[in-house]
PADODO-863509 format. One record per residue (C-alpha): z, x, y. Coordinates in Angstrom, 3 decimals, padded with zeros to 6 digits. Example, Ala and Ser with C-alpha at 12.3 -4.5 7.8 and 13.67 -1.06 7.14 Angstrom:
[node [007.800,012.300,-004.500]]
[node [007.140,013.670,-001.060]]
end
This chain:
[node [000.272,-000.053,-000.157]]
[node [000.685,002.654,002.064]]
[node [-002.956,003.915,002.073]]
[node [-004.409,001.179,002.374]]
[node [-001.973,000.628,005.835]]
[node [-003.150,004.150,007.223]]
[node [-007.005,003.511,006.448]]
[node [-006.869,000.209,008.310]]
[node [-005.163,002.207,011.155]]
[node [-007.901,004.891,010.629]]
[node [-010.833,002.426,010.796]]
[node [-009.566,000.328,013.930]]
[node [-008.864,003.760,015.982]]
[node [-012.153,004.557,015.005]]
[node [-014.004,001.319,015.739]]
[node [-012.051,000.761,018.964]]
[node [-012.445,004.008,020.006]]
[node [-016.420,003.336,019.829]]
[node [-016.084,-000.256,021.123]]
[node [-014.400,001.115,024.203]]
[node [-016.483,000.553,027.646]]
[node [-018.723,003.378,028.535]]
[node [-019.184,004.735,024.797]]
[node [-022.479,004.227,022.634]]
[node [-023.006,003.411,019.307]]
[node [-026.315,004.744,018.414]]
[node [-028.187,004.912,015.014]]
[node [-031.944,003.953,013.459]]
[node [-031.122,001.170,011.810]]
[node [-028.464,-001.417,012.032]]
[node [-027.581,-004.309,008.897]]
[node [-025.500,-007.216,009.642]]
[node [-023.757,-008.677,005.939]]
[node [-022.725,-011.898,004.959]]
[node [-019.125,-011.370,003.435]]
[node [-020.739,-011.602,-000.247]]
[node [-022.409,-008.482,000.796]]
[node [-026.572,-009.839,001.074]]
[node [-028.487,-008.600,003.722]]
[node [-028.896,-011.290,006.785]]
[node [-029.708,-009.357,009.451]]
[node [-031.331,-006.297,010.069]]
[node [-032.319,-004.132,013.607]]
[node [-034.215,-001.072,013.431]]
[node [-037.838,000.404,013.982]]
[node [-040.869,000.405,011.670]]
[node [-043.518,002.785,012.052]]
[node [-041.546,003.359,015.809]]
[node [-041.774,-000.052,016.673]]
[node [-038.377,-001.832,017.294]]
[node [-037.801,-004.355,015.056]]
[node [-034.913,-007.592,014.373]]
[node [-035.140,-009.487,011.201]]
[node [-033.037,-011.997,010.121]]
[node [-032.683,-013.663,006.618]]
[node [-031.214,-016.850,004.615]]
[node [-028.046,-016.335,002.538]]
[node [-030.855,-015.357,-000.240]]
[node [-032.543,-013.063,001.172]]
[node [-035.397,-014.433,002.976]]
[node [-037.136,-013.492,006.262]]
[node [-037.109,-016.311,008.286]]
[node [-037.068,-015.021,011.766]]
[node [-039.101,-011.499,013.110]]
[node [-039.250,-010.203,016.477]]
[node [-040.658,-007.080,017.488]]
[node [-041.240,-005.237,020.752]]
[node [-043.884,-001.986,021.373]]
[node [-045.406,-000.289,024.834]]
[node [-047.766,-002.928,025.398]]
[node [-046.958,-005.833,023.484]]
[node [-044.089,-008.140,021.966]]
[node [-044.084,-010.620,019.757]]
[node [-042.051,-013.922,017.259]]
[node [-042.723,-014.777,013.832]]
[node [-040.786,-017.420,011.878]]
[node [-041.186,-018.124,008.227]]
[node [-041.368,-020.877,005.852]]
[node [-039.080,-020.407,003.204]]
[node [-041.917,-019.178,001.082]]
[node [-042.439,-016.329,003.786]]
[node [-045.164,-017.493,004.914]]
[node [-045.503,-017.597,009.221]]
[node [-044.629,-020.612,010.151]]
[node [-044.971,-019.993,014.171]]
[node [-046.073,-017.076,015.827]]
[node [-046.262,-016.067,019.400]]
[node [-047.322,-012.602,021.044]]
[node [-048.880,-011.363,023.983]]
[node [-049.122,-008.739,026.591]]
[node [-050.215,-008.870,029.858]]
[node [-053.786,-009.683,029.302]]
[node [-053.675,-012.144,026.601]]
[node [-050.500,-014.256,025.105]]
[node [-051.302,-016.449,021.388]]
[node [-049.464,-018.849,019.647]]
[node [-049.871,-019.555,016.597]]
[node [-048.727,-022.873,014.560]]
[node [-049.183,-023.344,010.771]]
[node [-049.001,-026.257,008.425]]
[node [-046.299,-026.257,005.351]]
[node [-049.126,-024.327,003.178]]
[node [-049.190,-021.593,005.719]]
[node [-052.754,-022.751,006.953]]
[node [-053.053,-021.842,010.165]]
[node [-053.251,-025.258,012.048]]
[node [-053.125,-024.825,016.461]]
[node [-053.771,-021.942,017.880]]
[node [-053.461,-021.361,021.797]]
[node [-054.660,-018.717,023.743]]
[node [-054.802,-017.820,027.448]]
[node [-056.540,-014.566,028.213]]
[node [-057.268,-014.564,032.020]]
[node [-058.832,-017.187,033.677]]
[node [-059.904,-018.120,029.861]]
[node [-057.411,-020.815,028.020]]
[node [-058.566,-022.001,024.427]]
[node [-056.995,-024.392,022.290]]
[node [-058.329,-025.447,018.381]]
[node [-057.549,-027.751,015.467]]
[node [-057.926,-027.083,012.582]]
[node [-058.117,-029.678,009.389]]
[node [-056.880,-029.166,005.935]]
[node [-059.663,-027.284,005.070]]
[node [-059.099,-024.958,007.873]]
[node [-061.968,-025.358,009.435]]
[node [-061.560,-026.219,013.563]]
[node [-061.603,-029.861,014.329]]
[node [-061.168,-030.029,018.264]]
[node [-061.589,-026.802,020.314]]
[node [-060.637,-026.624,023.961]]
[node [-062.330,-024.223,026.541]]
[node [-060.816,-023.919,030.038]]
[node [-062.412,-020.966,031.688]]
[node [-063.331,-020.260,035.428]]
[node [-067.013,-021.624,035.270]]
[node [-066.267,-025.119,033.583]]
[node [-064.496,-027.097,030.483]]
[node [-065.409,-028.078,027.082]]
[node [-064.090,-029.680,024.575]]
[node [-065.799,-029.982,020.862]]
[node [-064.448,-032.555,017.817]]
[node [-066.001,-032.192,014.908]]
[node [-065.636,-033.918,011.369]]
[node [-063.033,-031.734,008.994]]
[node [-066.425,-030.531,007.230]]
[node [-067.669,-029.278,010.259]]
[node [-070.901,-031.606,009.526]]
[node [-071.175,-033.159,012.724]]
[node [-069.559,-032.687,016.199]]
[node [-069.553,-033.873,019.598]]
[node [-069.281,-031.673,022.754]]
[node [-068.584,-032.868,026.085]]
[node [-069.229,-029.994,028.857]]
[node [-067.669,-030.408,032.137]]
[node [-068.346,-028.007,035.549]]
[node [-069.223,-028.172,039.252]]
[node [-072.826,-028.494,038.057]]
[node [-072.293,-031.892,036.466]]
[node [-071.032,-033.186,033.365]]
[node [-073.007,-033.051,029.590]]
[node [-071.959,-034.800,026.498]]
[node [-074.400,-033.444,023.522]]
[node [-074.512,-034.895,019.530]]
[node [-075.048,-032.227,016.801]]
[node [-076.062,-032.966,013.271]]
[node [-075.232,-030.128,010.767]]
[node [-077.881,-028.124,010.929]]
[node [-076.115,-027.000,014.542]]
[node [-079.491,-028.871,015.905]]
[node [-078.651,-031.402,018.996]]
[node [-079.574,-035.073,018.112]]
[node [-078.832,-036.852,021.470]]
[node [-078.081,-035.532,024.577]]
[node [-076.821,-036.965,027.966]]
[node [-077.439,-035.558,031.246]]
end
C-alpha cells in the first residue's frame, strides 16, 4: 500500500508540474483511451499533416479533421467507415459532399472564385440535377436517373433559354 501511495504522489506531482501555467507538453501523438483501454481519440501527424481522429467504443473511426499549409478538411464516417459528410477547402475553393447510407456521394456543393455549383445524384450515382452559377450566367440541368433525357434552363444578361435533350445528347426542342 505504501508503494502505491508514493506512486500516486509521484504521478500527481509530475502531472501537476506539467499542467501548471506557462508549461508545455510536447509529443508527436496523443491518444485518448476510455476506461476499458480502447482508443477513442488520436491527435498526431500523418505524413507531416496534423490530424485529429475520433472513434466509437468499438474502435471505428467516425470523425477526422486535418489541416495542411493550404487547406483544411473534415470527414464524418458511417459505422462501416465510408464517408457520409466531407467538408474541405482553401482560399480558392470550398467543397461540401454528402453521401447516402450506401456510401455513394449524393450531394456535391462547390464554390471556386465566381463559380458556384450544386450536383444532386440519383441512386445509380449519376447526376440528376446540376446547377451552376458563375459571373456570366446561371444554368440548371435536370435529367432522369438514367441520364437518357434532360432539360436545361439557361439565364444570363442576354436572356433565357430552355432546351430539351434526347438520349443521344441532341437538342429536340428549344425556346428562344
